[in-house]
N, C-alpha and C positions, 0 to 999 in steps of 0.2 A: 295371589289369592287372596282377598280385600286385606286389607289393613288399617281397620278403623284407630280414632282417634278417641278420651275417653267422651262419650253421651248415652243420654240414657235409651236403653235397650230391653225391650220381651223379655225377661229372663224363666224359662219352666223352669225349678226344682222338682229334682222326686226325691220320698223322703222327707217332707218339709215336713212336718207334727214336729220333732225334737231333734234332739244331739248337731248331727254335719247340718243335716238340710237346715231346721230352721237356724242356724248359725247362720247359714251361706244366705238365704234369706234376709235375713236382716239386714244383713250388709248392704247385703245386694239392693236395696229399697236405698238403706241408708246413704248409701254410694248414687240415690235418682236412676234407677232402672224402675222398671218396673215389671210385676215377678205375679208368677200364679204359682202357688205354694202346692202339692199335688200328693197326696200319698193313699196307704190301702185306709185308713183312721180316717170318718167324715168329719168327725166332731171335732176330732186331735188336727186335721188342718184346717177345718175355718174358722176354729177358736183362733189358731193361731194368724192366719190372715188377717183376718177381724185387728190383731194389733198392730200391728204393723202397718195400718190406716189405706186409703186412698188408693192409693199405689201398688195395693199387691191386695190379691185374688187366690181361694180357696176352692181346688176342683177335688173329690175323690179318683183314686186311680190306683187299680193293684196292674202293678208293670204287666203282666204276664196275661195282659189282658185288650188282642189287638182292635177290639173298637174303646177299648180301652180308651186309647192311646188317644184315633181322630178324635173323642169323641174330650180329650184334656186340649192338642192342640186347637179345636174347634169354640173351646169355652175363655182362653187364652185370648185368640186374634179380636173374639167378639167383643169382652172387658178391657183389653189391654192393647191389644193390637198383634199384627202375626211376630212370629214367635221368634227371636236374632240368634239365642241362645239357650241349648238344652240343657242339664246338671244331670246329667243319671248319677244320681248317689241312693234310690234307694238300696238296702240288701238285705240278709238274714242269715247266720250260723244258725247254728243244733251242734252245740260241746259232745264233745265225747271222743276216742277213736275207735273209729273208720268199721270195725267188726262188733263197734258194738251200737252202733246209728243203725236202724230203722231202715230199710230201703228208700220209703216213703220219707225221708229223713235226708235223705243223700240228694232226692233227687228233689224237695223242696229248696235248698241253698243251687243248685244247678237250675230251677225253672226261673227263679226272682234273680239272684247273681248273673248268671250267663245269658240267658231265654228272653230274660225280661229287660234286659240290656239292649240284644242285640233288637229285641222287638222296638225299641221307644229310637231306636237307630235307625233303626228301617223305616219308621211311620218318616224321620226329620229329613228320610235326606233325600224323598221325595217334593215332600213341600217345602222345604230350601231352598232345595235346588233350583225348584220351581219361580224364586220370589228373590232370587239370582243371589242370596248371601246368603248367611248362619254359622255357625259355631258351634260346633259338639263339645263338649266337655265327661269325659267320664271322669267318674270320682272310683279308683281303684282299689290296690292296699299294697301295701309292701314286699305281704302275705303273694305276692305274683311270682315275685323273685327267689322269695325263700320257704323250701317244703320243711312245715312245722306237724312234731306231732301233736292232737290231738285239734287240726286243723287240712285233713285230708285234703276233705271233697270242697271245704270254704277254697281252700288256696288256690283246690284243682280250679274253679269257677275264675277265680281270677287271674292263673296263668291265661285259661281264657281266654276271661277280657280281655286282656291285655297283648294277645294275641287277633283278637274280631279285629281292633281298636286298631293297631296300625295298619294290618290288609286294610282296612275300610279306609284308611286315612290313605292311605297307594295304590289303593282304585280309585279315589278318586281326586289326585293330586293335582290336576289340571283342571277342578271344576270351581265351583265359587265358596267351597265350603271350607271353613279351619278347622283344626281336631287334635284337643288335649286332652291326654289321661294325666293323672292326678293321682300323686299314692303315699296317702296317710299312713303314720304307724300307730303309734298308742296314741287312743281317742279317749277322753271323759265320759266314753256316754253308755245308754244301757248296755247296751254288749259288751260291758266291758261290769256291769254286772250281773249276769248274768255269767262269765265267763269264772266273774271272782266261786263264784255258787257253785262251780264245777273240779275237782280235784289236780281232773285230769291239763284242765286250761292252764293248770299256771305257770307253761316257759312264755303270757299271756305281762306276767309281771315282772320281767326280768330286768326291765330296764325302764324309764321316762314317760309317762305317759304324757298328751297335750290335750289343752283344751279345746274342744271342739270348734271355737272360735280362729284359735288361729290355721288350725285348718278351713274355716270358712275364706279369710284372708290372701288365702294363696289363690282359691278358687276366683274369687271376687278377681281378685289382682290381675287371673291368667284371661276372664273377660277382654282386659284392656290390650294386654301384653301377645299374652298365644303362643306361650311355649308348644315346645310339641309333647315333654314331658316332663313331671317333675317330682322329686323321690325326699323319701320328709328322715330324720333331719340333710341339710342339705353335701355334709362329708359322710356321715357316719351312714346313710342310703345309702350313698353311691359302693361304700364295700358291702355292705351289704347284699349290693344287686351284684356284685364281683363270685359274694362269697356262695350264691345261692346255684353259681353254674356247677360250683363242685363238690360236687356228694360224698367225693370220702371226706372231703375235709368240712362239710358240716356233720358229717358222721362221730366226730372228734370234739368242734366243738360245739353239740346242743347238749352231750350231759350235764356239760359245766352251765353256762346259759339255762339247762333246765332246775337246776342243782340253786340257781340264784333268782329264779321264780318263785320256785319252792318254798326260798326261806322265807323272802317279797312277801308273801301268798297269805301265809305260816303271821308273819309279825301283822298284816293287816287283820288277820281275822284273831286276833290273840287279844289287840288294844279295840278290838269289839269300832271294828268300820266298818256303818251296816252296808252301805253303798259308796265300790270303788268309783263312781260318777263325780260321787261329790267330794274327791278329796282336789284338793288345789297342787300341791306339785307332787304325786305321787310317785317314788322311783318303781314305776314297773314304767312294761310297756303290751294297750294289746292290738292285738289284728284290726285294722280299723271294716 
């Protein structure tokens, strides 16, 4: 597989209008890369691209749409050059316990987080293989290791994404492509605000959260270093990955973690914290 030294590359980022995707795009441009920002919110993604200058462009993309993916790759090539790096970052959640979500809400999560990622990877595999180079970076979640109450289908979509990612990487191990999967922990984005509004998501606030820029650094660093897998934080993430293998241990640990999350969330609410994503060092965690 190729191991490129640091150079300007063409990077396509999904979910780039705000949050982690916007932070990834900004840092990639700052590092000298050319970036195609994509998002389902057309107005927001074009605005974000304009702020980054002439090394960036914007494109509307619903990641569930195969034709949309083809158009996004074509637009990137026409405006910036052939895509060297695909960063699958877009994702959604619906908060609440499994029995309280509608079947459509469950489908929404799977269609975006899993099938949307699969569609993007499927598009990238053919195009990147034909050009003889490419790097696929999937931004997953620490919930791909940890079954958490309130995140049943979200976590399932991330478990499945991780399995898909590593399976494809093994299938393509003799080809010209590189594969990296990154698992953010607590991240101060709009998703965290969504979780703060729902008491069933209290476990999200049990540990310290991270700024999108911190996650973005790991993602953009990976363009050069090409790690196979990255967990956050480095030590605690490894412990969580191991703990998630043992359901009986999780049933013992989770009530204690959830109780801490309830206390932290109640403190934020009582302090009048309007948006959890605005906090600088809030001692809570959120799924990514």
